[in-house]
C-alpha positions in Angstrom: 22.5 1.6 -3.3 21.9 5.3 -3.7 21.8 7.1 -7.1 24.6 9.5 -7.8 23.9 13.1 -6.7 25.1 14.5 -10.0 22.5 12.5 -11.8 19.7 13.6 -9.6 16.6 11.5 -8.6 15.0 9.1 -11.1 11.5 10.2 -11.9 9.4 8.7 -14.7 8.5 11.5 -17.1 5.4 9.8 -18.4 4.1 9.5 -14.8 4.7 13.2 -14.2 2.9 14.0 -17.4 -0.2 12.0 -16.4 -0.2 13.7 -13.0 0.1 17.2 -14.5 -3.1 16.5 -16.6 -5.2 15.7 -13.4 -6.6 18.3 -11.1 -5.4 18.4 -7.5 -7.5 16.2 -5.3 -8.7 14.0 -8.2 -9.7 10.5 -7.1 -8.4 8.9 -10.3 -5.9 6.1 -9.8 -2.8 6.2 -12.0 -1.4 2.7 -12.7 2.3 2.3 -12.9 4.8 -0.6 -13.1 7.7 1.7 -12.3 8.6 0.9 -8.7 12.0 2.6 -8.9 10.4 6.1 -9.5 11.2 8.6 -6.8 8.2 10.4 -5.3 8.3 14.2 -5.9 6.2 17.0 -4.4 4.1 17.2 -7.5 2.7 13.7 -6.7 1.4 14.7 -3.3 -2.4 14.2 -3.0 -2.8 11.8 -5.8 -3.5 8.0 -5.8 -1.0 5.8 -7.7 -1.5 2.1 -8.3 1.9 0.5 -7.9 2.4 -3.0 -9.4 3.7 -5.6 -6.9 4.2 -8.4 -9.4 0.6 -9.7 -9.2 -1.7 -6.7 -9.0 -1.7 -2.9 -8.4 -1.7 -1.7 -4.8 -3.2 1.8 -4.4 -0.9 4.2 -2.7 -2.1 7.6 -1.4 0.8 10.0 -1.7 1.4 12.2 1.3 4.1 14.7 2.2 6.2 12.3 4.3 6.7 10.0 1.3 8.6 12.7 -0.8 12.1 11.4 -1.6 11.2 7.7 -1.2 10.5 5.2 -4.0 7.1 4.0 -5.1 8.0 0.4 -4.6 8.6 0.9 -0.9 4.9 1.3 -0.3 3.8 -1.8 -2.4 5.1 -4.9 -0.7 5.9 -7.8 -3.1 5.9 -10.6 -0.5 2.9 -11.7 1.7 3.8 -12.6 5.3 1.3 -15.2 6.6 2.7 -16.2 10.0 5.3 -18.4 11.5 4.0 -21.9 12.0 5.0 -24.9 14.0 3.5 -27.0 16.8 3.7 -24.3 19.5 1.8 -21.8 17.4 -0.9 -24.4 16.6 -1.4 -25.2 20.3 -1.7 -21.6 21.2 -4.3 -21.1 18.5 -6.3 -24.0 19.8 -6.2 -22.7 23.4 -7.1 -19.1 22.5 -9.5 -20.0 19.7 -12.7 -20.9 21.5 -13.1 -17.7 23.7 -12.1 -15.4 20.8 -14.5 -17.0 18.4 -17.4 -16.6 20.9 -16.6 -12.9 21.6 -16.3 -12.1 17.9 -19.6 -13.8 17.1 -21.4 -11.7 19.8 -19.7 -8.5 18.4 -20.8 -9.3 14.9 -24.4 -10.0 15.9 -24.6 -6.7 17.9 -23.1 -4.5 15.2 -25.5 -2.8 12.8 -25.2 -3.6 9.1 -24.6 -0.7 6.7 -25.5 -0.9 3.1 -22.9 0.8 0.9 
């Protein structure tokens, strides 16, 4: 449900204060638990770690996110996949050729040290 227009968007003042201290383009991650906070234009270009209930997911704020909530970009549920007998049979059939091709690709790829 949307917030009343006369109240305006909800923005966490402490979060804005932390952002105002940082320089534009700074790579520092600001951690927050406030998923309901609305993204404002001042936040664009910063990295915010949004808590999903277990750990902080780093969100790079871009212009298209303005007006949305921080929690929209930090999913709280992990989708694994639908199971069942049919899915297991398909995995068995397709498993052998895929495994061989990925092994060849991994062996051919150069390893980079970071």
